[in-house]
Backbone as numpy.savetxt, mean C-alpha at the origin, in Angstrom:
# Nx Ny Nz CAx CAy CAz Cx Cy Cz
-2.02 -8.30 -13.83 -2.60 -8.14 -12.70 -2.75 -6.79 -12.58
-3.97 -6.28 -11.61 -4.04 -5.09 -11.33 -3.84 -4.85 -9.78
-3.39 -3.62 -9.52 -3.09 -3.43 -8.07 -4.04 -2.38 -7.79
-4.78 -2.33 -6.78 -5.80 -1.20 -6.30 -5.23 -0.96 -4.75
-5.09 0.35 -4.46 -5.09 0.86 -3.38 -6.06 1.13 -2.46
-6.34 0.43 -1.09 -7.50 1.00 -0.47 -7.07 1.79 0.91
-5.73 1.69 1.44 -5.12 2.41 2.15 -3.59 2.48 1.91
-3.24 3.99 2.13 -1.91 4.05 1.98 -0.97 4.94 2.99
-1.81 5.41 3.97 -1.25 5.93 5.35 -0.30 5.23 6.04
0.79 5.70 6.71 1.16 4.79 7.57 1.08 5.08 9.21
1.47 4.15 9.88 1.59 4.33 11.45 0.03 4.64 12.10
-0.91 5.71 11.79 -2.23 5.48 12.29 -3.22 6.20 11.51
-4.42 6.04 11.57 -5.15 6.48 10.44 -5.24 7.95 10.70
-5.41 8.61 9.46 -5.56 9.89 9.18 -6.55 10.93 8.61
-7.73 11.00 9.43 -8.97 11.64 8.54 -8.46 12.99 8.35
-9.20 13.46 7.12 -9.08 14.71 6.77 -9.96 15.79 7.58
-9.26 16.45 8.28 -9.90 17.50 9.26 -10.43 18.60 8.52
-11.72 18.96 9.38 -12.65 20.35 8.81 -11.57 21.30 8.63
-10.73 21.65 9.43 -9.64 22.58 9.14 -9.04 22.57 7.68
-8.60 21.15 7.34 -7.71 20.89 6.21 -8.80 20.96 5.04
-9.92 20.62 5.14 -10.83 20.91 4.16 -11.23 22.21 3.76
-11.30 23.12 5.04 -11.66 24.39 4.66 -10.53 24.95 3.79
-9.22 24.59 4.20 -8.03 25.23 3.39 -8.15 24.60 2.12
-8.45 23.50 2.05 -8.46 22.83 0.28 -9.52 23.94 -0.56
-10.78 24.09 0.10 -11.82 24.99 -0.52 -11.45 26.35 -0.65
-10.62 27.02 0.51 -10.18 28.59 0.41 -9.17 28.66 -0.85
-8.15 27.45 -0.79 -7.44 27.57 -1.93 -7.91 27.60 -3.52
-8.86 26.70 -3.50 -9.48 26.44 -4.61 -10.49 27.53 -5.22
-10.89 28.45 -4.13 -11.73 29.63 -4.49 -10.93 30.61 -4.74
-9.82 30.74 -4.41 -8.71 31.86 -4.72 -8.43 31.87 -6.25
-8.34 30.68 -6.76 -7.77 30.34 -7.96 -9.09 30.70 -9.03
-10.28 30.90 -8.81 -10.99 30.89 -9.80 -11.28 32.30 -10.06
-11.47 32.64 -11.46 -11.48 33.68 -12.23 -12.95 33.68 -12.86
-13.56 34.82 -13.12 -14.92 35.12 -13.92 -15.32 33.93 -15.01
-14.00 34.05 -15.63 -14.04 33.13 -17.18 -14.13 31.55 -16.61
-13.74 31.07 -15.61 -13.79 29.73 -15.35 -15.26 29.43 -15.04
-16.27 30.55 -14.46 -17.56 30.05 -14.50 -18.43 30.40 -15.63
-18.15 30.31 -16.82 -19.11 30.84 -18.14 -19.72 29.74 -18.38
-19.35 28.56 -18.25 -19.87 27.27 -19.01 -19.50 26.07 -18.17
-20.32 25.04 -18.45 -19.92 23.66 -17.86 -18.59 23.38 -18.23
-18.44 23.59 -19.87 -16.97 23.24 -20.14 -15.78 24.24 -19.56
-15.92 25.50 -19.24 -15.11 26.03 -18.50 -14.88 25.78 -16.81
-16.07 25.50 -16.46 -15.65 24.57 -15.30 -15.11 23.52 -14.91
-15.39 22.79 -15.99 -14.69 21.45 -16.03 -13.02 21.49 -16.23
-12.61 22.74 -16.96 -11.24 22.89 -17.62 -10.65 23.58 -16.12
-11.37 24.04 -15.39 -10.77 24.58 -14.13 -10.48 23.49 -13.36
-11.28 22.86 -13.09 -11.15 21.62 -12.06 -10.03 20.75 -12.67
-10.06 20.40 -13.86 -8.82 19.55 -14.23 -7.45 20.25 -14.16
-7.41 21.59 -14.18 -6.12 22.21 -13.87 -5.73 21.98 -12.39
-6.80 21.86 -11.75 -6.09 21.95 -10.18 -5.16 21.03 -9.74
-4.13 21.22 -9.16 -3.46 20.16 -8.59 -3.97 18.84 -7.75
-3.56 17.76 -7.92 -3.98 16.67 -6.92 -4.53 16.96 -5.57
-3.17 17.84 -4.87 -3.52 17.88 -3.47 -4.69 18.61 -3.12
-4.96 19.53 -3.94 -6.38 20.04 -3.72 -7.71 19.83 -4.09
-7.39 18.80 -5.55 -8.73 18.08 -6.01 -9.15 16.95 -5.31
-8.37 16.31 -4.60 -8.30 15.00 -4.29 -7.62 14.86 -2.93
-7.60 13.61 -2.26 -6.54 13.44 -1.41 -6.15 11.68 -1.38
-4.63 11.93 -0.41 -4.24 10.48 -0.77 -5.36 9.51 0.22
-5.94 10.11 1.07 -6.54 9.24 1.90 -5.98 9.13 3.20
-7.00 8.76 4.19 -6.48 8.67 5.74 -6.29 7.03 6.22
-6.84 6.12 5.45 -6.83 4.58 5.85 -5.24 4.37 5.89
-5.06 3.38 6.70 -3.77 2.65 6.80 -3.66 1.51 5.99
-2.48 0.70 5.60 -2.09 0.20 4.62 -3.10 -1.17 4.43
-3.50 -1.23 2.82 -4.20 -2.20 2.60 -4.12 -2.37 0.87
-3.45 -3.21 0.62 -3.41 -3.21 -1.17 -3.99 -4.51 -1.77
-4.80 -4.35 -2.74 -5.67 -5.64 -3.30 -4.90 -5.94 -4.75
-4.48 -7.08 -4.98 -4.04 -7.43 -6.31 -5.02 -8.46 -7.04
-5.41 -8.18 -8.12 -6.44 -8.83 -8.95 -5.70 -9.60 -9.85
-5.51 -11.03 -10.30 -4.87 -11.33 -10.79 -5.55 -11.58 -12.36
-4.99 -12.13 -13.22 -5.64 -12.54 -14.47 -6.27 -13.42 -14.50
-6.37 -14.36 -13.54 -7.46 -15.62 -13.32 -8.41 -15.02 -12.35
-8.71 -13.63 -11.81 -9.75 -13.01 -11.29 -9.31 -13.60 -9.69
-8.20 -13.75 -9.33 -7.93 -14.38 -7.79 -7.63 -12.93 -7.03
-8.16 -13.04 -5.98 -8.19 -11.72 -5.14 -6.98 -12.06 -4.01
-5.97 -11.29 -4.08 -4.99 -11.27 -3.24 -4.80 -9.96 -2.43
-4.61 -9.95 -1.19 -4.83 -8.72 -0.20 -3.52 -8.80 0.88
-2.86 -7.35 0.76 -1.68 -7.26 1.35 -2.04 -6.48 2.52
-2.07 -6.70 3.80 -2.30 -6.10 4.99 -3.58 -5.80 5.41
-4.38 -5.88 6.59 -5.26 -5.57 6.85 -5.33 -4.31 7.68
-4.73 -3.13 7.32 -5.20 -1.83 7.76 -6.62 -1.44 7.75
-6.90 -0.22 8.05 -7.96 0.23 8.11 -8.77 0.26 6.60
-8.16 0.22 5.61 -8.49 0.54 4.46 -9.23 -0.92 3.86
-8.98 -2.03 4.85 -9.62 -3.25 4.23 -10.92 -3.12 4.57
-11.40 -2.24 5.29 -12.94 -2.01 5.60 -13.77 -1.72 4.34
-13.04 -0.74 3.57 -13.91 0.00 2.51 -13.55 -1.18 1.46
-12.59 -2.06 1.37 -12.60 -2.99 0.35 -13.37 -4.35 0.57
-13.64 -4.37 1.94 -14.89 -5.54 2.23 -16.11 -4.98 1.90
-16.59 -3.39 1.79 -17.79 -3.17 1.48 -18.03 -3.32 -0.07
-16.86 -3.20 -0.72 -17.09 -3.25 -2.26 -17.07 -4.75 -2.68
-16.50 -5.90 -1.83 -16.65 -7.28 -2.07 -18.21 -7.47 -1.92
-18.78 -7.16 -0.90 -20.11 -7.57 -0.48 -20.90 -6.86 -1.39
-20.92 -5.67 -1.80 -21.66 -5.13 -2.75 -21.91 -6.21 -4.07
-20.97 -7.19 -4.36 -20.77 -8.05 -5.53 -22.01 -9.18 -5.11
-22.26 -9.25 -3.94 -23.55 -10.42 -3.55 -23.14 -11.84 -4.05
-21.98 -12.17 -4.04 -21.42 -13.41 -4.45 -20.45 -14.07 -3.45
-20.07 -15.46 -3.55 -19.14 -16.14 -2.76 -17.92 -15.71 -3.33
-16.64 -15.47 -2.58 -15.66 -15.18 -3.07 -14.41 -15.98 -2.23
-13.37 -16.20 -2.90 -11.81 -16.41 -2.12 -11.29 -15.57 -1.95
-10.39 -15.35 -1.08 -9.71 -14.22 -0.73 -8.28 -14.63 0.23
-7.09 -14.09 -0.56 -6.07 -14.39 0.12 -5.37 -13.40 0.66
-5.07 -13.38 2.12 -4.59 -12.05 2.67 -3.20 -12.49 3.65
-2.24 -11.43 2.75 -1.06 -11.60 3.28 -0.47 -10.97 4.07
-0.15 -11.11 5.29 0.44 -10.21 6.13 2.08 -9.89 6.28
2.07 -8.50 6.18 3.54 -8.04 6.38 4.20 -8.31 7.62
3.51 -7.61 8.59 3.79 -7.67 10.01 2.43 -7.50 10.77
2.51 -7.19 12.03 1.47 -7.15 13.21 1.54 -5.92 13.79
2.03 -4.65 13.24 1.84 -3.59 14.05 0.39 -3.10 13.94
-0.27 -2.21 14.83 -1.65 -2.05 14.75 -2.00 -1.62 13.26
-1.40 -0.43 12.76 -2.03 -0.07 11.49 -2.11 -1.02 10.41
-1.64 -2.11 10.61 -1.44 -3.43 9.40 -2.54 -4.26 9.54
-3.12 -4.20 10.84 -3.97 -5.29 11.23 -5.36 -4.80 11.78
-5.39 -3.40 12.03 -6.72 -2.95 13.02 -7.88 -2.90 12.08
-7.66 -2.99 10.58 -9.08 -3.18 10.18 -9.75 -4.31 9.80
-8.93 -5.87 10.20 -9.38 -7.00 10.16 -10.86 -7.23 10.58
-11.02 -6.79 12.30 -12.27 -6.90 12.61 -13.43 -6.39 12.01
-13.04 -5.51 11.02 -14.40 -4.87 10.32 -14.43 -5.29 8.93
-13.72 -6.44 8.54 -13.69 -6.79 7.08 -14.93 -7.72 7.08
-16.02 -7.43 6.57 -17.36 -7.84 6.36 -17.22 -9.41 5.76
-16.51 -9.55 4.48 -16.63 -10.68 3.89 -16.09 -11.71 4.83
-15.57 -11.65 6.05 -14.84 -12.42 6.93 -15.98 -13.17 7.71
-17.31 -12.66 7.69 -18.24 -12.90 8.37 -19.20 -13.69 7.65
-19.08 -13.52 6.37 -20.11 -14.60 5.52 -19.80 -15.72 5.21
-20.45 -16.90 5.53 -20.08 -18.39 5.48 -19.83 -18.66 4.08
-20.10 -17.79 3.08 -19.99 -18.43 1.65 -18.67 -18.32 1.28
-17.77 -17.58 2.09 -16.80 -17.23 1.45 -15.59 -17.97 2.01
-14.38 -17.91 1.42 -13.15 -18.31 1.92 -12.04 -17.46 2.38
-11.39 -17.54 3.44 -10.36 -16.47 3.69 -9.18 -17.50 4.12
-8.00 -17.22 3.33 -6.86 -17.74 3.57 -5.74 -16.75 4.02
-5.41 -17.00 5.21 -4.29 -16.13 5.69 -2.97 -16.51 5.58
-1.85 -15.75 5.26 -0.28 -16.01 4.99 0.40 -15.27 5.66
1.50 -15.60 6.34 2.55 -15.09 6.94 3.94 -16.12 7.14
5.07 -15.45 7.22 5.93 -16.42 7.41 6.36 -16.74 8.90
5.52 -16.01 9.81 5.74 -15.97 11.19 4.84 -17.31 11.77
5.63 -18.07 12.36 4.96 -19.33 12.78 3.76 -19.11 13.82
3.62 -18.19 14.49 2.60 -18.08 15.49 1.62 -17.13 15.07
1.55 -16.87 13.75 0.68 -15.62 13.48 -0.65 -15.70 13.66
-1.21 -17.09 13.56 -2.53 -17.42 13.97 -3.02 -16.70 15.23
-1.87 -17.06 16.41 -2.37 -16.72 17.67 -2.37 -15.23 17.84
-1.44 -14.61 17.11 -1.20 -13.11 16.96 -2.78 -12.61 16.77
-3.21 -12.99 15.38 -4.47 -12.59 14.78 -5.76 -12.72 16.02
-5.64 -13.79 16.04 -6.68 -14.15 17.33 -6.63 -13.47 18.62
-5.23 -13.13 18.87 -5.22 -12.31 20.15 -5.94 -10.87 20.21
-5.79 -10.27 18.95 -6.12 -9.17 18.93 -7.59 -8.55 18.77
-8.10 -9.66 18.60 -9.66 -9.91 18.43 -10.30 -10.50 19.57
-10.04 -10.42 21.12 -10.68 -10.89 22.04 -10.36 -9.75 23.18
-11.38 -10.03 24.33 -11.30 -9.06 25.29 -9.92 -8.75 25.65
-9.79 -7.66 26.44 -10.21 -6.39 26.27 -10.10 -5.61 25.03
-9.69 -6.14 23.88 -9.08 -5.51 22.92 -10.43 -5.37 21.81
-11.22 -6.44 21.65 -12.40 -6.29 20.57 -13.35 -7.11 21.44
-14.84 -6.94 21.08 -15.70 -7.51 21.78 -16.15 -9.04 20.72
-15.71 -9.25 19.63 -16.02 -10.33 18.69 -14.72 -11.07 18.52
-14.79 -12.24 18.50 -13.57 -13.10 18.31 -13.59 -13.61 17.03
-12.09 -14.15 16.58 -12.28 -14.50 15.19 -13.25 -15.80 15.32
-13.52 -16.55 15.82 -14.28 -17.73 16.08 -15.71 -17.35 15.18
-16.00 -16.13 15.45 -17.49 -15.53 14.94 -17.13 -15.43 13.27
-15.86 -15.12 12.75 -16.12 -15.08 11.42 -16.30 -16.08 10.68
-17.52 -16.17 10.01 -18.13 -17.33 9.57 -17.30 -18.10 8.49
-16.58 -17.25 7.70 -16.09 -17.56 6.38 -15.26 -18.66 6.65
-14.97 -19.72 5.83 -14.13 -20.95 6.12 -12.56 -20.24 6.05
-11.99 -20.43 7.09 -10.58 -19.85 7.49 -9.44 -21.05 7.16
-8.33 -20.50 6.80 -7.17 -21.18 6.62 -5.96 -20.43 6.85
-4.80 -20.86 7.68 -3.77 -20.18 8.01 -2.64 -20.92 7.58
-1.94 -20.26 6.56 -0.76 -20.85 6.04 0.44 -19.96 6.15
1.32 -20.68 6.82 3.02 -20.42 7.44 3.78 -20.47 6.09
4.41 -19.42 5.73 5.04 -19.41 4.36 6.42 -19.66 4.68
7.03 -20.66 3.64 8.56 -20.46 3.81 9.31 -19.73 2.73
10.20 -19.56 2.65 11.04 -18.82 1.77 10.54 -18.94 0.31
10.01 -20.24 -0.16 9.79 -20.40 -1.69 8.33 -19.77 -1.87
7.69 -19.35 -0.67 6.36 -18.85 -1.03 5.13 -19.90 -1.21
4.20 -19.17 -1.90 3.09 -20.24 -2.20 2.80 -20.01 -3.65
2.17 -21.01 -4.41 1.56 -20.84 -5.69 0.07 -20.74 -5.49
-0.44 -19.50 -6.00 -2.01 -19.54 -6.24 -2.48 -19.51 -7.65
-2.86 -20.81 -8.17 -3.13 -20.38 -9.20 -2.21 -20.36 -10.43
-2.19 -19.13 -11.18 -0.97 -19.05 -11.90 0.01 -17.87 -11.41
-0.27 -17.47 -10.04 0.43 -16.63 -9.75 1.33 -17.12 -8.08
2.60 -16.65 -8.47 3.61 -17.18 -7.46 3.85 -15.84 -6.38
3.92 -16.11 -5.02 4.02 -15.19 -4.02 5.04 -15.56 -3.27
6.35 -14.75 -3.12 7.12 -15.05 -2.36 7.64 -13.96 -1.37
7.90 -14.25 0.16 8.22 -13.39 0.97 9.75 -13.17 1.01
10.01 -12.20 1.47 11.52 -11.71 2.14 11.56 -10.85 3.27
12.37 -11.26 4.11 12.61 -10.35 5.28 13.20 -9.09 5.16
12.67 -8.04 5.57 13.20 -6.62 5.43 13.31 -5.98 6.60
14.01 -4.81 6.74 14.65 -4.16 7.90 13.48 -3.62 8.76
13.11 -3.56 9.75 11.96 -3.11 10.46 11.98 -3.34 11.99
11.73 -2.70 12.70 11.77 -2.97 14.14 10.38 -3.96 14.64
11.00 -5.14 15.11 9.99 -6.62 15.30 9.92 -7.38 14.04
10.69 -6.81 13.05 10.56 -7.61 11.65 9.32 -7.18 10.70
9.65 -7.64 9.36 8.61 -7.29 8.41 8.95 -7.99 7.34
7.93 -8.30 6.45 8.14 -9.03 5.22 7.44 -8.31 4.08
8.53 -8.45 2.85 7.93 -7.84 1.80 7.47 -9.23 0.91
6.85 -8.84 -0.24 6.33 -9.93 -1.06 6.32 -9.86 -2.54
7.11 -10.48 -3.28 7.22 -10.56 -4.70 5.76 -11.34 -5.07
5.08 -10.70 -6.05 3.96 -11.30 -6.87 4.40 -11.16 -8.12
4.19 -12.42 -8.72 4.41 -12.80 -10.00 3.47 -13.58 -10.88
3.53 -13.14 -11.98 2.48 -13.57 -12.63 2.64 -13.71 -14.21
2.96 -14.44 -15.01 3.09 -14.46 -16.77 4.06 -13.50 -17.03
5.47 -13.53 -16.45 6.34 -12.71 -16.50 6.51 -11.40 -16.23
5.24 -11.03 -15.45 5.17 -9.63 -14.88 5.63 -9.80 -13.18
6.24 -9.09 -12.38 6.57 -9.15 -11.05 6.10 -7.59 -10.38
5.29 -7.57 -9.25 5.08 -6.59 -8.63 5.70 -7.03 -7.13
6.31 -6.11 -6.40 6.77 -6.13 -5.09 6.22 -5.27 -4.16
5.49 -5.78 -2.89 4.81 -5.21 -1.94 5.94 -4.91 -0.96
6.54 -3.66 -0.51 7.72 -3.77 0.44 7.29 -2.37 1.65
6.09 -2.65 2.37 5.81 -1.59 3.11 6.87 -1.69 4.32
6.58 -0.64 5.10 7.56 -0.60 6.60 8.90 -1.11 6.34
9.64 -0.56 5.33 11.07 -0.78 5.15 12.02 0.17 5.27
12.97 -0.14 6.00 14.10 0.65 6.16 15.32 0.02 5.34
15.57 1.09 4.11 16.35 0.01 3.25 17.75 0.20 3.83
18.32 -1.25 3.62 19.56 -1.26 4.37 20.76 -1.21 3.02
21.94 -1.45 3.45 23.03 -1.69 2.38 22.90 -3.10 2.00
22.63 -3.82 2.25 22.50 -5.24 1.94 21.51 -5.49 0.78
20.32 -4.63 1.10 19.32 -4.50 0.00 20.05 -4.23 -1.48
21.23 -3.46 -1.32 21.48 -3.15 -2.91 22.84 -4.05 -3.19
23.01 -5.14 -2.28 24.24 -5.91 -2.68 23.76 -6.54 -3.89
24.62 -6.92 -4.64 24.67 -7.47 -6.05 24.78 -9.16 -5.99
23.94 -9.54 -5.00 23.78 -11.05 -4.94 23.19 -11.79 -5.74
23.10 -12.71 -6.29 21.97 -13.56 -7.11 20.50 -13.83 -6.59
20.63 -13.76 -5.10 19.26 -13.63 -4.64 18.58 -12.43 -4.59
19.26 -11.19 -4.32 18.74 -9.79 -4.59 18.30 -9.78 -5.97
19.35 -9.97 -6.81 18.93 -9.86 -8.48 17.66 -10.82 -8.68
17.73 -11.93 -8.14 16.33 -12.50 -8.70 15.02 -12.06 -8.12
15.19 -11.51 -6.80 13.95 -10.98 -6.06 13.57 -9.62 -6.49
14.40 -8.74 -6.70 14.05 -7.32 -7.15 14.39 -7.11 -8.19
15.35 -7.67 -9.03 15.58 -7.11 -10.53 14.63 -7.12 -11.11
14.49 -6.00 -12.03 13.59 -5.67 -13.10 12.03 -5.82 -13.06
12.05 -5.61 -11.60 10.34 -5.67 -11.18 9.39 -4.61 -11.95
8.32 -4.95 -12.50 7.59 -4.01 -13.24 7.14 -2.85 -12.27
6.59 -3.13 -11.02 6.14 -2.25 -10.06 6.81 -2.40 -8.55
7.24 -1.58 -8.09 7.60 -1.84 -6.44 6.70 -0.67 -5.63
6.10 -1.20 -4.62 5.31 -0.43 -3.75 6.14 -0.53 -2.70
6.66 0.82 -2.25 7.65 0.86 -1.12 7.39 1.98 -0.19
7.58 1.69 1.15 7.80 2.75 2.09 8.63 3.98 1.66
7.99 5.11 1.35 8.67 6.34 1.25 8.19 7.36 2.40
8.10 7.27 3.54 7.43 7.85 4.50 8.30 9.29 4.69
9.56 9.27 4.73 10.43 10.29 5.24 10.82 11.32 4.08
11.50 12.26 4.45 12.38 13.07 3.47 13.89 12.61 3.86
14.90 12.77 3.22 16.40 12.44 3.74 16.42 12.57 5.00
16.33 13.97 5.54 16.78 14.58 6.69 16.01 13.68 7.73
14.87 13.27 7.52 13.98 12.84 8.41 14.81 11.14 8.98
14.85 10.64 7.61 15.19 9.30 7.45 16.65 9.19 8.21
17.64 10.24 8.09 18.65 10.45 8.84 18.54 10.35 10.33
17.61 11.40 10.90 17.29 11.76 12.08 16.68 10.39 12.78
15.62 9.93 12.11 14.92 8.43 12.46 15.64 7.31 12.20
16.73 7.23 12.07 17.50 5.61 11.76 17.27 4.90 12.87
16.86 3.65 12.11 16.34 2.26 13.00 14.86 2.52 13.42
14.27 3.52 12.86 12.70 3.61 12.96 11.88 2.57 12.03
12.77 2.25 11.18 12.03 1.31 10.33 11.21 1.76 9.01
11.76 3.12 8.53 11.21 3.67 7.38 12.16 4.12 6.37
11.91 4.73 5.17 12.74 4.78 4.47 12.39 6.23 3.56
13.40 7.03 2.97 12.89 8.28 2.39 12.72 8.03 0.88
12.19 9.08 0.32 11.57 8.91 -1.24 12.88 8.83 -1.77
13.94 9.69 -1.44 15.39 9.67 -2.04 15.95 8.09 -2.41
15.95 7.41 -1.01 16.35 6.18 -0.92 15.49 5.23 -1.83
14.37 5.44 -1.65 13.56 4.43 -2.53 13.79 4.77 -3.96
14.08 6.04 -4.48 14.41 6.27 -6.05 15.90 5.56 -6.25
16.73 5.62 -5.36 17.91 4.72 -5.43 17.82 3.40 -5.70
17.13 2.70 -4.82 16.78 1.48 -4.93 16.09 1.03 -6.31
15.07 1.73 -6.53 14.58 1.61 -7.94 15.47 1.69 -8.96
16.47 2.60 -9.05 17.21 2.75 -10.10 18.31 1.48 -9.99
18.78 1.32 -8.80 19.69 0.19 -8.49 19.45 -1.26 -9.29
17.94 -1.51 -9.13 17.26 -2.70 -9.47 16.42 -2.68 -10.72
16.58 -1.54 -11.36 16.04 -1.55 -12.63 14.44 -1.61 -12.72
13.71 -1.14 -11.70 12.56 -1.12 -11.41 11.74 -0.12 -12.59
10.60 -0.75 -13.12 9.79 0.13 -13.92 8.84 1.49 -13.70
8.50 0.71 -12.46 7.68 1.84 -11.85 7.67 1.86 -10.31
7.81 3.01 -9.63 8.09 3.15 -8.22 6.90 3.81 -7.81
6.05 3.04 -6.71 4.97 3.63 -6.16 5.40 3.84 -4.42
5.32 5.19 -4.09 5.34 5.70 -2.95 4.36 5.52 -1.93
4.53 4.86 -0.95 3.65 4.35 -0.07 3.88 4.33 1.44
2.98 4.45 2.24 2.98 4.49 3.78 3.32 5.96 4.07
2.42 6.67 3.66 2.80 8.02 4.01 2.48 8.62 5.42
3.53 9.53 5.54 3.74 9.87 7.07 2.09 10.64 7.55
1.72 10.42 8.80 0.48 10.49 8.84 0.46 12.13 9.54
1.55 12.72 9.63 1.61 14.18 10.09 1.60 14.99 8.91
1.69 14.49 7.60 2.01 15.22 6.23 0.44 15.65 5.81
0.31 16.87 5.26 -0.92 17.03 4.42 -0.68 16.74 3.23
-1.77 16.73 2.20 -1.64 16.13 0.80 -0.65 17.05 0.09
-0.62 18.43 0.53 0.16 19.34 -0.68 1.72 18.85 -0.06
1.76 18.31 1.20 3.31 17.84 1.58 3.65 16.47 0.73
2.94 15.67 1.01 3.16 14.60 0.08 3.22 14.96 -1.67
2.30 15.64 -1.74 2.59 15.82 -3.21 3.76 16.75 -3.59
4.21 17.36 -2.61 5.41 17.57 -2.86 6.83 16.71 -3.10
6.60 15.50 -2.00 7.59 14.55 -2.12 7.61 13.75 -3.43
6.28 13.68 -4.03 6.04 13.04 -5.20 6.96 13.74 -6.37
6.73 15.05 -6.35 7.58 16.10 -7.08 9.07 15.93 -6.96
9.59 15.90 -5.78 10.71 15.45 -5.72 11.57 14.59 -6.07
10.67 13.42 -5.71 11.07 11.99 -6.29 11.19 11.94 -7.79
10.30 12.59 -8.52 10.19 12.66 -10.03 11.57 13.57 -10.42
11.84 14.83 -9.79 12.98 15.39 -10.35 14.18 14.63 -10.08
14.26 13.95 -8.99 15.51 13.16 -8.64 15.64 11.92 -9.47
14.58 11.37 -9.81 14.83 10.10 -10.72 15.22 10.77 -12.20
14.75 11.82 -12.53 15.02 12.39 -14.06 16.53 12.94 -13.87
17.48 12.84 -12.89 18.80 13.33 -12.88 19.56 12.00 -12.38
19.04 10.85 -12.76 19.91 9.50 -12.66 20.24 8.95 -13.89
21.21 8.11 -13.86 21.49 7.34 -15.26 20.61 6.55 -15.56
19.81 5.99 -14.67 18.73 4.89 -15.22 17.46 5.43 -15.29
17.32 5.84 -16.68 16.20 6.68 -17.14 15.10 5.79 -17.45
13.73 6.36 -17.13 12.35 5.89 -17.69 11.64 5.11 -16.55
12.30 5.55 -15.35 11.33 5.07 -14.05 10.26 5.76 -14.01
8.99 5.14 -13.92 7.72 5.92 -13.64 7.70 6.18 -12.03
7.50 7.53 -11.49 6.98 7.43 -10.30 5.62 7.80 -9.74
5.07 7.03 -9.07 3.59 6.89 -8.62 3.32 7.39 -7.22
2.37 8.31 -6.78 1.95 8.41 -5.66 0.81 7.31 -5.13
0.84 6.53 -4.26 -0.20 5.58 -3.83 -1.01 6.65 -3.00
-2.41 6.36 -3.40 -3.44 7.12 -2.93 -4.57 6.16 -3.00
-5.72 6.41 -1.91 -6.78 5.62 -1.80 -7.77 5.42 -3.14
-8.05 4.28 -3.93 -8.55 4.50 -5.07 -7.80 4.05 -6.29
-6.73 4.44 -6.21 -5.62 4.32 -7.50 -5.78 2.76 -7.75
-6.04 2.76 -9.00 -5.84 1.23 -9.77 -4.56 1.33 -10.68
-3.83 0.43 -10.95 -2.63 0.33 -11.65 -2.61 -0.94 -12.30
-2.54 -1.17 -13.76 -2.33 -2.51 -14.26 -0.61 -2.64 -14.37
-0.58 -3.74 -14.14 0.99 -4.35 -14.13 1.12 -5.38 -15.28
């Protein structure tokens, strides 16, 4: 399966401001030497040496992750503002498609892109929604009616289906998707996606709890030996302590969790909206350093950013 990130910010969309863009350009210009400008090759080498926080951005869109299975089935996790760009990419293919949209919960940053998801308005398409929340259809329909939005879900011309999940989850072709309740104000569900012996877990808006570390058969079966874990790492440790019960985790606690369950790849997600790209890059470096000093070696840590694709 392949993971692709269309939105990785938490809480609220965070566009790159003109001031931040000027700051990036200024920092790049200060690094240039005459030798860097001598040829096309020297210019490319200079750009390749730039740190990610200068040469790119994690993006400002809120949570949306696409999973393409080996059978070319399209699973989507959350409908934050990133789903708009995903929708544009799907429409460019100019063919009918089936989409499976799993909702973690219904805070604004995880559903506010849904009214702008163009494939939902194409009658050739099939769009299935999934959540363990029994009344989730009415929740989705409620945020697309006056006074919140001028177009209702009835005007989404795609064939729509609403599936209430149990703990066993759902089988879609050769892929099994299972929900698990996590700690977050108002509730939130993570999802384990399993295909051909590979497992990825999507766990946004998660305040890791001691019970998540318990060596129970249920935890072992759900979390153990996952090939990839996409997890909320919005805070530093100090912030996580200060903001206990806000429903988010620190990068260090996420690293402890990955080590505890022998996770192969840790993907830091749901970035704090007030953080600059440089600050988020420093969290990645800190997490990498932290993991390098653990007994459980070999865990790869990755920063979720818009446009990133990962093969699992």
